[in-house]
C-alpha positions in Angstrom: -98.6 -0.4 -44.1 -98.6 3.3 -43.2 -100.9 4.4 -40.4 -101.7 8.0 -40.4 -103.2 9.8 -37.4 -105.4 12.8 -37.8 -105.7 14.3 -34.3 -108.6 16.4 -33.0 -109.4 17.8 -29.6 -111.5 14.9 -28.3 -110.8 12.1 -30.9 -108.0 10.8 -33.2 -108.7 9.1 -36.5 -106.2 6.4 -37.7 -106.2 5.3 -41.3 -104.1 2.4 -42.6 -102.9 3.0 -46.2 -100.8 0.9 -48.5 -97.9 3.3 -49.3 -97.4 1.7 -52.7 -100.9 2.2 -54.0 -102.1 5.0 -51.6 -105.3 2.8 -51.1 -107.1 2.9 -47.7 -107.4 -0.5 -46.0 -109.1 0.4 -42.7 -109.8 3.2 -40.5 -110.8 3.7 -36.8 -111.6 6.6 -34.5 -110.6 6.6 -30.9 -111.3 8.9 -27.9 -108.3 10.5 -26.3 -107.3 8.2 -23.5 -104.6 5.7 -22.7 -107.0 2.8 -23.0 -108.0 4.0 -26.5 -104.4 4.5 -27.5 -103.8 0.8 -26.6 -106.9 -0.2 -28.5 -105.5 1.6 -31.6 -102.1 -0.1 -31.1 -103.8 -3.5 -30.8 -105.8 -2.7 -34.0 -102.5 -1.7 -35.8 -100.9 -5.0 -34.9 -102.7 -6.7 -37.8 -100.0 -5.1 -39.9 -96.7 -6.4 -38.5 -94.7 -4.1 -40.8 -96.3 -0.7 -40.1 -95.1 2.9 -40.0 -96.8 5.8 -38.3 -97.4 9.3 -39.5 -98.9 11.7 -36.9 -100.1 15.0 -38.2 -99.5 18.0 -36.0 -97.3 16.1 -33.5 -96.3 19.2 -31.7 -99.9 20.2 -31.2 -103.0 18.1 -31.0 -101.0 14.9 -31.7 -98.3 15.5 -29.1 -99.7 13.2 -26.4 -100.2 10.3 -28.7 -96.8 10.8 -30.4 -95.1 10.8 -27.0 -97.1 7.7 -26.0 -96.0 5.9 -29.2 -92.4 7.0 -28.8 -92.3 5.7 -25.3 -93.1 2.3 -26.7 -89.8 2.1 -28.6 -90.6 4.0 -31.8 -89.2 6.9 -33.6 -91.1 9.0 -36.1 -91.4 12.1 -38.1 -93.6 15.1 -37.3 -95.9 16.4 -39.9 -97.3 19.9 -39.9 -101.1 20.4 -39.6 -103.0 20.8 -42.8 -105.0 24.0 -43.1 -107.3 22.9 -45.9 -110.3 21.3 -44.3 -111.4 19.9 -47.7 -108.2 17.9 -48.0 -108.3 14.1 -47.7 -107.3 12.4 -44.4 -103.9 13.3 -42.9 -102.3 10.1 -44.0 -103.0 10.6 -47.7 -101.6 14.1 -47.5 -98.2 12.8 -46.5 -95.8 13.4 -49.4 -94.3 10.1 -50.7 -90.7 11.3 -49.9 -91.7 11.8 -46.3 -93.4 8.4 -45.9 -90.1 6.5 -46.2 -88.6 8.2 -43.1 -91.3 7.0 -40.7 -90.3 4.1 -38.6 -92.2 1.2 -37.1 -93.6 1.9 -33.7 -95.3 -0.8 -31.6 
C-alpha cells in the first residue's frame, strides 16, 4: 500500500492507495501534532507492507517527514503540486517514483 500525505498549514491528509490499481482504499485527516502523527501511524499499521510519499517534504511536510524518518524510515521527497484542481497528492505521484519509497513505521 502506498500512503500519500498532502500537507497543509494546520492539517495533513493521508490517503492509502493500491499502487497497482491506483485505487483509494482509505483516507484520514489529522491535525499537526505529535499525538496526531502517532494516530496516523497507528492507522497505517493496518497495511504491514506500506510505503510513504510526502508531498512538499521540504516545506509544509517537513516536520512530518522528519518524524517518520526518525522512526527508522527513508523516503523520497516530492515537489508541491501547483494545480489546486489536481487529485490528492498521492495519486499525482508518478509510477516510476512510487517504487523508490520505502516502508516507514
